[in-house]
C-alpha positions, 0 to 999 in steps of 0.5 A: 269931940271928934266927928266922922261925917259919912255920906250914906248915899255914896255906893262905895261907903257902908256901915257895919258892926265889928265884933271882937277878935276874928269876928267872934262875939265872945272875944275882946279887942280894942277898936284899933285892932278891929279896924286893922283886922276888918280893913275899915276906914274908920271905927267908932267905939260902941256897946258894952260887955260884962267885965266879970262874966264869961262868955262876954258877948255884947250887952246889946243887939248885933245885926251885921249886914242883915244877919241877926247875931244877938237880940237886945238886953232886957234893960230899959234905956239902952238905946240902939243905933241902926241903919235900915236896908235903904240906908236910913239911920235910926236911934231907938230902943228896940224890944225882941218879939218871937214865937215858936209854933208847933204843928198843932197850932200851939205857940210859945214866945221866944225871949231872945237870941244868943243871950247869956243868962242875966238877972233883971228885977230879981228874976233870971232871964231864962226861967220859963223861957225859950232862947234861940242859939245859932252857930254864931254862939261859939260856946257850950254855955247857952245861958247856963245857971245853977238855979235851974235845969235846962233842956234843949231842942235842936232844929235844922235849917228846914225847921225840923226837930232833929232831937230833944233833950229834957233835963240835960243839954247837948255836949256840942256847939250849935251845928252850922245851919241849925239852931238850938232852943234852950228851954226851961220849966213851962217852956220845956213842958210846951215841947213835951206836950206839943212837939215830937222829933221830926215835927216841923216848927214855925220859928218867927222873930222881929224887933219892935221899935219903941218910937211909934213914929219909927217905921223901921222894924228889925227885919228892915235893918241892915245893921244894929249895935247897942248903946246906952242912954240918950244924951240929947233928945228933941234938941235938949239934954236928956235925963239919965 
C-alpha cells in the first residue's frame, strides 16, 4: 500500500478533482496523464465510469473548487470522499435534494445534475423527473433514452425561462451561464400547468449526508469525488 500524507493546514497545499482530458467530464485519461496536464504534485485514482456507454461521465459526484459539476449516482454503497471549505476531510454517502419552484408557489423535485440515463430497480432514472444540465455537460445527449419522449426548458443565469420545448429537445449544447432542465411526463406536466416563458424560477439543490453526525452538507464542500464501498468502518473490516 502506498500512502500520500497531506498537511491540509499548509496554505500552499490543496486537494481538487481531476477530470479526464482537458478537464472534460466525458473524456477518459489515465491518472498520470491527468497529473501532467494539471501540474499536480501527486494524483490518486478515484471513482468509476461506464465502460460500454457513451457519454461516459464519472459514476459518482463531482464538486471541484466549490463548483458543482455532477450529482451522485442512485446506488447505495458508493461512498464519497470530500473536503469541506474549511478543509475538513469527510467520507460519507450523500444523496441529492433539489426542487424547482414556479411563480405560483408550486414545486417539483429535481432528481439530479449532469447525469446520464441509468436503470435502477427496473426503472429509468429520468422518468417523471427533472434533471438539471449545466454548460459542463458538453453533449447533446442529456439523458436520452428510447423509452420516453423528453421535453426541455432553458433557464438563464437570472432564473428566467428563456424557452420551453415539449415532446422534443434543443439541438444545441447548454449555453454558458444557462441551465437546461430535462423533464418527462409528470415533470413536463408541471411546467405546462405552472410555468410560462419569461417566468422566474427558484432552483435549489444540496447534498444530504447519510451519517447524522456529519454536519457537512453539499453547500459546505469544496471538493467531492465518488468512490465505492467502505473497506474499514469503525476500525473493523466493512461488509461489502
